BAMI-488802 format. One record per residue (C-alpha): residue number from 1; x, y, z. Coordinates in Angstrom, 2 decimals, decimal comma. Layout:
BAMI-488802
R   volo         X         Y         Z
R    NUM         X         Y         Z
...
This chain:
BAMI-488802
R   volo         X         Y         Z
R      1     -0,01     -0,02      0,06
R      2      1,51      3,31     -1,03
R      3      1,92      5,71      1,93
R      4      0,27      9,09      1,62
R      5      2,77     11,94      1,54
R      6      1,91     14,89      3,75
R      7      3,22     18,19      2,49
R      8      4,97     20,61      4,86
R      9      2,15     23,14      4,99
R     10     -0,38     20,33      5,65
R     11      1,80     18,99      8,46
R     12      2,04     22,45     10,00
R     13     -1,74     22,90      9,81
R     14     -2,29     19,48     11,36
R     15      0,16     20,30     14,15
R     16     -1,70     23,55     15,07
R     17     -5,03     21,72     14,87
R     18     -3,68     19,19     17,42
R     19     -2,56     22,13     19,55
R     20     -5,96     23,95     19,49
R     21     -8,13     20,82     20,09
R     22     -6,97     20,41     23,73
R     23     -7,97     24,03     24,46
R     24    -11,61     23,20     23,86
R     25    -12,00     20,79     26,76
R     26     -9,98     23,18     28,91
R     27    -12,44     25,96     28,13
R     28    -15,33     23,66     28,90
R     29    -13,67     22,65     32,15
R     30    -13,23     26,31     33,17
R     31    -16,94     26,96     32,42
R     32    -17,84     24,02     34,60
R     33    -15,70     25,36     37,36
R     34    -17,37     28,75     37,16
R     35    -20,81     27,11     37,30
R     36    -19,70     25,11     40,30
R     37    -18,55     28,25     42,10
R     38    -21,89     29,91     41,41
R     39    -23,81     26,80     42,48
R     40    -21,83     26,44     45,70
R     41    -22,35     30,05     46,58
R     42    -26,14     29,72     45,94
R     43    -26,20     26,62     48,03
R     44    -24,40     28,35     50,90
R     45    -26,80     31,32     50,57
R     46    -29,84     29,01     50,79
R     47    -28,29     27,21     53,77
R     48    -27,82     30,45     55,64
R     49    -31,36     31,50     54,79
R     50    -32,71     28,28     56,22
R     51    -30,68     28,71     59,38
R     52    -31,94     32,22     59,89
R     53    -35,58     31,19     59,28
R     54    -35,19     28,32     61,71
R     55    -33,73     30,69     64,27
R     56    -36,71     33,02     64,02
R     57    -39,21     30,09     64,14
R     58    -37,61     28,63     67,29
R     59    -37,57     31,99     69,04
R     60    -41,29     31,92     69,82
R     61    -40,79     31,95     73,63
R     62    -38,60     34,96     73,32
R     63    -41,17     36,92     71,28
R     64    -43,80     35,86     73,83
R     65    -41,78     37,24     76,73
R     66    -41,13     40,45     74,75
R     67    -44,89     41,11     74,39
R     68    -45,99     39,88     77,87
R     69    -45,08     43,07     79,72
R     70    -47,41     45,86     80,67
R     71    -45,81     48,19     78,18
R     72    -45,95     47,10     74,55
R     73    -42,56     46,83     72,90
R     74    -41,46     49,42     70,33
R     75    -40,24     48,51     66,87
R     76    -36,68     49,35     68,09
R     77    -37,12     46,79     70,91
R     78    -38,14     44,08     68,40
R     79    -35,20     45,03     66,15
R     80    -32,68     44,76     68,97
R     81    -34,12     41,43     70,17
R     82    -33,81     39,89     66,69
R     83    -30,33     41,37     66,28
R     84    -29,30     39,52     69,41
R     85    -30,49     36,28     67,92
R     86    -28,62     36,59     64,65
R     87    -25,06     37,59     63,67
R     88    -23,87     40,88     62,30
R     89    -23,80     39,82     58,66
R     90    -27,53     40,51     58,24
R     91    -29,65     43,64     57,74
R     92    -32,94     43,85     59,74
R     93    -36,05     45,97     59,46
R     94    -39,47     46,05     61,02
R     95    -42,44     46,98     58,83
R     96    -46,12     47,51     59,64
R     97    -49,08     45,95     57,90
R     98    -48,95     48,55     55,12
R     99    -45,30     47,86     54,42
R    100    -43,89     51,06     55,93
R    101    -40,51     50,78     57,48
R    102    -40,67     51,38     61,23
R    103    -37,04     50,75     62,03
R    104    -33,96     49,36     60,31
R    105    -32,48     49,90     56,90
R    106    -34,78     50,54     53,98
R    107    -33,40     47,88     51,56
R    108    -34,70     48,44     48,01
R    109    -35,07     45,79     45,35
R    110    -34,09     42,90     47,64
R    111    -35,88     39,90     48,86
R    112    -35,66     38,92     52,58
R    113    -34,01     35,58     53,34
R    114    -36,14     35,10     56,44
R    115    -39,18     36,74     58,01
R    116    -41,17     36,57     61,19
R    117    -44,79     37,83     61,57
R    118    -45,63     39,17     65,06
R    119    -49,41     39,21     64,51
R    120    -49,95     36,17     66,81
R    121    -48,18     38,11     69,56
R    122    -50,49     41,06     69,23
R    123    -48,14     43,27     67,21
R    124    -49,10     44,24     63,60
R    125    -45,50     44,13     62,49
R    126    -43,23     41,88     60,50
R    127    -39,53     41,37     61,03
R    128    -37,52     40,91     57,78
R    129    -33,92     39,58     57,52
R    130    -31,75     40,51     54,52
R    131    -28,45     39,01     53,51
R    132    -27,14     41,62     51,11
R    133    -23,38     41,02     50,91
R    134    -22,01     38,25     52,98
R    135    -18,22     38,85     52,98
R    136    -17,48     35,26     54,05
R    137    -19,35     33,79     51,08
R    138    -17,82     36,34     48,71
R    139    -14,27     35,66     50,03
R    140    -14,73     31,92     49,79
R    141    -16,06     32,22     46,22
R    142    -13,10     34,41     45,22
R    143    -10,57     32,03     46,73
R    144    -12,25     29,09     45,03
R    145    -12,31     31,00     41,70
R    146     -8,64     31,88     42,04
R    147     -7,82     28,18     42,66
R    148     -9,78     27,12     39,58
R    149     -8,27     29,87     37,50
R    150     -4,80     28,78     38,51
R    151     -5,57     25,17     37,40
R    152     -6,86     26,38     34,06
R    153     -3,93     28,77     33,45
R    154     -1,48     25,97     34,32
R    155     -3,21     23,61     31,92
R    156     -3,29     26,18     29,15
R    157      0,36     27,12     29,72
R    158      1,34     23,48     29,67
R    159     -0,50     22,84     26,43
R    160      1,00     25,99     24,84
R    161      4,53     25,14     25,96
R    162      4,22     21,63     24,54
R    163      2,65     23,08     21,39
R    164      5,42     25,62     20,94
R    165      8,17     23,07     21,52
R    166      6,46     20,61     19,12
R    167      5,91     23,38     16,51
R    168      9,50     24,55     16,67
R    169     10,77     20,97     16,46
R    170      8,54     20,08     13,56
R    171      9,37     23,41     11,79
R    172     12,99     22,78     12,25
R    173     12,71     19,30     10,90
R    174     10,74     20,58      7,91
R    175     13,37     23,26      7,27
R    176     16,11     20,64      7,48
R    177     14,16     18,39      5,10
R    178     13,75     21,20      2,63
R    179     17,39     22,21      3,08
R    180     18,48     18,64      2,47
R    181     16,33     18,35     -0,67
R    182     17,72     21,62     -1,93
R    183     21,23     20,56     -1,15
R    184     20,82     17,28     -3,01
R    185     19,40     19,11     -6,05
R    186     22,11     21,74     -5,94
R    187     24,93     19,19     -5,58
R    188     23,49     17,14     -8,42
R    189     23,30     20,16    -10,71
R    190     26,75     21,54     -9,77
R    191     28,45     18,10    -10,13
R    192     26,79     17,25    -13,43
R    193     28,16     20,17    -15,42
R    194     31,89     19,77    -14,63
R    195     31,70     16,05    -14,70
R    196     30,12     16,06    -18,12
R    197     32,80     18,46    -19,43
R    198     35,61     16,39    -17,90
R    199     34,17     13,20    -19,37
R    200     33,98     14,73    -22,84
R    201     37,53     16,02    -22,67
R    202     38,93     12,77    -21,33
R    203     37,14     10,80    -24,02
R    204     38,61     13,15    -26,64
R    205     42,09     12,67    -25,26
R    206     41,80      8,92    -24,89
R    207     40,65      8,60    -28,53
R    208     43,53     10,86    -29,73
R    209     41,19     13,33    -31,42
R    210     43,47     16,34    -30,99
R    211     45,26     18,37    -33,63
R    212     48,49     19,02    -31,81
R    213     50,23     19,23    -28,48
R    214     48,89     22,77    -27,90
R    215     45,30     21,49    -28,07
R    216     46,16     18,57    -25,81
R    217     47,55     21,00    -23,20
R    218     44,48     23,18    -23,51
R    219     42,21     20,25    -22,79
R    220     44,33     19,23    -19,84
R    221     44,05     22,80    -18,46
R    222     40,30     22,69    -18,87
R    223     40,13     19,38    -16,96
R    224     42,28     20,89    -14,23
R    225     39,99     23,94    -14,02
R    226     36,87     21,72    -13,77
R    227     38,62     19,63    -11,14
R    228     39,41     22,74     -9,16
R    229     35,76     23,79     -9,47
R    230     34,65     20,44     -7,96
R    231     37,20     20,84     -5,20
R    232     35,85     24,29     -4,29
R    233     32,33     23,00     -4,32
R    234     33,19     20,12     -2,03
R    235     35,07     22,44      0,27
R    236     32,12     24,84      0,46
R    237     29,77     21,95      1,40
R    238     32,21     20,64      4,05
R    239     32,75     24,10      5,51
R    240     29,03     24,81      5,65
R    241     28,36     21,37      7,22
R    242     30,92     22,00      9,97
R    243     29,54     25,53     10,61
R    244     25,97     24,32     10,69
R    245     26,85     21,51     13,21
R    246     29,07     23,82     15,31
R    247     32,13     21,81     14,51
R    248     34,10     24,59     12,81
R    249     36,70     25,85     15,26
R    250     38,40     29,23     14,95
R    251     41,73     30,35     16,37
R    252     41,09     33,95     17,44
R    253     44,14     36,19     17,92
R    254     45,08     39,85     17,31
R    255     45,36     40,31     13,52
R    256     46,22     43,41     11,51
R    257     43,34     44,31      9,10
R    258     45,87     45,02      6,37
R    259     47,25     41,45      6,50
R    260     43,71     40,04      6,29
R    261     42,86     42,18      3,24
R    262     46,16     41,23      1,53
R    263     45,48     37,54      2,01
R    264     41,90     37,95      0,68
R    265     43,13     39,67     -2,47
R    266     45,84     37,10     -3,33
R    267     43,58     34,75     -5,31
R    268     41,45     37,50     -6,80
R    269     43,91     40,12     -8,16
R    270     43,85     38,84    -11,67
R    271     40,07     39,06    -11,86
R    272     39,93     42,39    -10,05
R    273     42,61     43,93    -12,34
R    274     41,13     42,48    -15,54
R    275     39,82     44,76    -18,32
R    276     36,35     46,00    -17,57
R    277     36,78     45,90    -13,79
R    278     37,57     49,07    -11,86
R    279     38,66     48,02     -8,35
R    280     39,51     50,46     -5,56
R    281     41,00     49,71     -2,17
R    282     40,68     52,17      0,74
R    283     42,60     50,75      3,75
R    284     44,04     53,22      6,30
R    285     47,41     52,17      7,63
R    286     46,60     53,04     11,26
R    287     43,74     50,59     11,75
R    288     43,87     48,77     15,12
R    289     44,22     45,02     15,17
R    290     41,07     42,87     15,38
R    291     40,43     39,68     17,29
R    292     39,95     37,15     14,43
R    293     41,01     33,99     12,74
R    294     43,12     35,34      9,90
R    295     42,34     32,59      7,39
R    296     38,62     32,58      8,16
R    297     38,25     36,32      8,02
R    298     40,31     36,46      4,75
R    299     37,96     33,87      3,29
R    300     34,98     36,08      4,32
R    301     36,34     39,07      2,43
R    302     37,32     36,83     -0,55
R    303     33,78     35,45     -0,67
R    304     32,29     38,95     -0,63
R    305     34,62     40,11     -3,45
R    306     33,88     36,96     -5,45
R    307     30,17     37,58     -4,93
R    308     30,61     41,16     -6,19
R    309     32,44     39,90     -9,26
R    310     29,68     37,34     -9,89
R    311     26,72     39,69     -9,76
R    312     28,14     42,67    -11,72
R    313     27,97     43,12    -15,48
R    314     30,73     43,82    -17,96
R    315     31,58     47,30    -16,55
R    316     32,39     46,33    -12,99
R    317     33,01     48,89    -10,24
R    318     34,04     47,20     -6,98
R    319     35,53     48,72     -3,89
R    320     36,88     47,37     -0,63
R    321     37,29     49,71      2,33
R    322     37,80     49,53      6,06
R    323     37,14     51,99      8,88
R    324     37,82     51,97     12,61
R    325     34,64     52,17     14,77
R    326     34,42     52,64     18,51
R    327     35,08     49,05     19,47
R    328     35,51     47,35     16,10
R    329     36,78     47,60     12,53
R    330     34,22     47,70      9,77
R    331     35,10     46,09      6,45
R    332     32,83     46,74      3,45
R    333     32,61     45,59     -0,13
R    334     30,60     47,75     -2,58
R    335     29,66     46,82     -6,11
R    336     27,45     48,21     -8,99
R    337     25,73     44,84     -9,59
R    338     22,12     43,91    -10,04
R    339     21,16     44,73     -6,50
R    340     18,34     43,18     -4,36
R    341     14,86     44,03     -3,36
R    342     13,52     43,74      0,20
R    343     12,35     40,12     -0,18
R    344     15,74     39,10     -1,46
R    345     17,54     40,94      1,34
R    346     15,60     38,98      3,96
R    347     16,83     35,65      2,44
R    348     20,32     36,69      1,22
R    349     22,13     34,79      4,02
R    350     20,05     31,59      3,71
R    351     21,97     28,53      2,43
R    352     21,44     27,63     -1,28
R    353     19,68     30,96     -1,91
R    354     20,85     32,81     -5,01
R    355     19,60     36,22     -6,03
R    356     19,76     35,47     -9,73
R    357     19,96     31,85    -10,73
R    358     20,99     32,63    -14,34
R    359     23,96     34,77    -13,30
R    360     24,89     32,37    -10,55
R    361     24,92     29,41    -12,96
R    362     26,99     31,38    -15,46
R    363     29,56     32,21    -12,79
R    364     29,28     28,90    -10,91
R    365     28,29     28,49     -7,31
R    366     25,93     26,59     -4,97
R    367     24,53     29,53     -3,02
R    368     26,55     28,79      0,08
R    369     29,04     31,68      0,04
R    370     26,98     34,27      1,99
R    371     25,63     31,66      4,38
R    372     29,24     30,66      5,17
R    373     30,16     34,36      5,55
R    374     27,35     35,07      7,97
R    375     28,22     32,11     10,19
R    376     31,94     32,90     10,26
R    377     31,24     36,55     11,20
R    378     28,92     35,30     13,96
R    379     31,68     33,05     15,34
R    380     33,91     36,16     15,53
R    381     31,30     37,88     17,65
R    382     30,68     40,33     14,80
R    383     27,75     41,47     12,73
R    384     27,04     41,58      9,02
R    385     24,81     43,99      7,22
R    386     23,76     44,57      3,60
R    387     22,39     47,68      1,87
R    388     20,99     47,29     -1,59
R    389     18,31     48,36     -4,02
R    390     17,38     46,72     -7,34
R    391     19,67     47,86    -10,09
R    392     21,88     49,98     -7,74
R    393     24,39     47,45     -6,52
R    394     24,97     46,29     -2,98
R    395     27,25     47,08      0,00
R    396     28,11     44,24      2,40
R    397     29,67     45,43      5,66
R    398     31,00     43,31      8,45
R    399     31,93     44,52     11,95
R    400     34,71     42,63     13,71
R    401     35,54     43,43     17,39
R    402     38,91     44,90     18,27
R    403     41,62     42,71     19,76
């Protein structure tokens, strides 16, 4: 049975669906907790009301003694007697048969939790008991709500943490998968061209289909150039692999910026001084030393210069300059190439990304140069920045801390 392939965007959508689904029962649980708090408070309220009503009903002898004297009791006497029976969390009032308040608070829009009619004791009054705001019940409800809220927040936080970790892990795996697929395709393409050329040249030499020794030497030089191209490609992949796995070690020491620049220019002078290329170097002699790995930093500058050569046309204008900053030395490479828009600037340091595939193929390359540059600069504790606009060239600047 053929397995169904899930695409990256489908896998991400499925992951977030699995994250959101547990939040539904958590929300339902929180709603149930709130209902439970409300129900328990109502139950406690009803229980207190029953206790107060029972207290009034069982106080018949006391009401009888209150009305047995020669002088009839006043509404205030009745109020004070009932107050003595109950606690201070209640509000009392005594009303006559017409509903007028004789004593006590005039509580509007509230229903009494207990009442006692004094008609059987010869008094045309009614005692009402109100429980307006019982602080004990409110405090208990608040504490219970805070407890439930803490449980819900903990559950949501746990789900979100697991979700974020899972999302980051899956996203990283998807990125690695896409990177691996891109790497395989890039390697296959870059290997195929020089191998095909070398195979054709070798077959020609083996079959003796050459005019003279000069042509034989020319073919051998072409084979050597293609072999060097393959070697550079393999070295780029190995370097990027070591950097990506954190296995690339640098030997940081005080280095003169001039020595780094001179080393970077050694293998590029012929191309920078070729017809059609105007190269300028601005390197003050009093620059302070930087803390760097000389070979690695020289390869960074060489990579930036090679990139400038690759993405400029026939009339090349390239410059390399350096300036001392407060706590660093800034190296910059400027060209008059094709430039980049904002979307390309955001991806320029990603591995296997090339601004213009046609130009990159013409000049060779696997799209690893700037990714390697960014990682090496990061290992130096420095920063890299690029300014560019479409059709107006680019300026790559790196900031390396002082020794």
